[in-house]
C-alpha positions in Angstrom: 32.9 -59.3 -52.5 30.6 -60.5 -49.7 33.5 -62.1 -47.9 35.7 -59.1 -48.3 33.2 -56.6 -47.1 32.1 -58.8 -44.2 35.7 -58.7 -42.8 36.4 -55.0 -42.9 35.5 -53.6 -39.5 33.8 -50.3 -40.3 32.5 -51.3 -43.7 31.1 -54.6 -42.3 28.3 -52.9 -40.3 27.2 -50.6 -43.1 27.4 -53.3 -45.8 25.4 -55.8 -43.8 22.4 -53.4 -43.6 22.5 -52.8 -47.4 22.8 -56.5 -48.0 19.7 -57.2 -45.9 17.7 -54.5 -47.7 18.9 -56.0 -51.0 17.8 -59.5 -49.8 14.3 -58.2 -48.9 13.8 -57.0 -52.5 15.3 -60.0 -54.2 13.1 -62.3 -52.1 10.0 -60.2 -52.9 9.0 -62.5 -55.7 5.3 -62.4 -54.8 5.3 -58.6 -54.7 4.4 -58.3 -51.0 6.3 -55.0 -50.6 4.9 -53.0 -53.4 5.7 -49.3 -52.7 7.9 -47.3 -50.5 6.1 -44.8 -48.3 6.6 -42.4 -45.4 4.5 -43.0 -42.4 4.2 -41.3 -39.0 5.7 -43.8 -36.6 6.2 -44.3 -33.7 4.3 -41.1 -33.0 2.7 -38.2 -34.8 5.4 -35.9 -36.2 8.0 -38.6 -36.5 8.4 -40.1 -39.9 9.7 -43.6 -40.8 10.2 -45.3 -44.1 7.8 -48.2 -44.7 6.7 -50.6 -47.4 3.1 -51.2 -48.4 2.4 -54.8 -47.6 -1.3 -55.1 -48.3 -4.8 -53.5 -48.0 -6.9 -54.6 -45.1 -9.4 -57.3 -45.8 -12.1 -59.3 -44.0 -12.9 -58.5 -40.4 -10.2 -55.8 -40.2 -11.7 -54.0 -43.2 -15.1 -54.2 -41.5 -13.8 -52.7 -38.2 -11.3 -50.2 -39.6 -12.7 -49.4 -43.0 -11.3 -50.4 -46.3 -9.1 -47.4 -46.7 -6.4 -48.8 -44.4 -3.1 -50.2 -45.6 -0.7 -52.6 -43.9 2.7 -50.9 -43.8 5.8 -52.9 -42.9 8.2 -50.6 -41.0 11.7 -52.2 -40.9 13.9 -51.9 -37.8 17.6 -51.4 -37.4 20.1 -52.9 -37.4 18.2 -55.8 -39.0 15.8 -54.4 -41.6 14.5 -57.8 -42.4 12.6 -57.6 -39.0 10.1 -54.9 -38.2 6.5 -53.9 -37.5 3.4 -54.3 -39.4 1.1 -51.4 -38.7 -2.2 -50.4 -40.3 -2.6 -46.8 -41.3 -5.3 -44.9 -43.2 -4.2 -44.4 -46.8 -4.6 -40.7 -46.5 -1.9 -40.5 -43.8 1.0 -41.9 -45.8 3.3 -40.2 -48.3 4.2 -42.3 -51.3 7.8 -42.1 -52.4 9.3 -42.7 -55.8 
């Protein structure tokens, strides 16, 4: 099916995005991306889907406070790439 969907012009672009998202979760064996959240990014009032990657530790926790979470915000058209931003836990919305 991969080969077939990869050759159909319109389906190819949509399918490749879903395949990349699927690959992120299949390769998430260490549980790095634990939860799906909404985060205000790139500015206040604009919301993006992100994944909780980790809680701040060490020097970052000392400087920011330990209530910050590392959020991976994927980019398009390649959702395997993206940004890691640190946001106060109170400023995210957890999704089911």
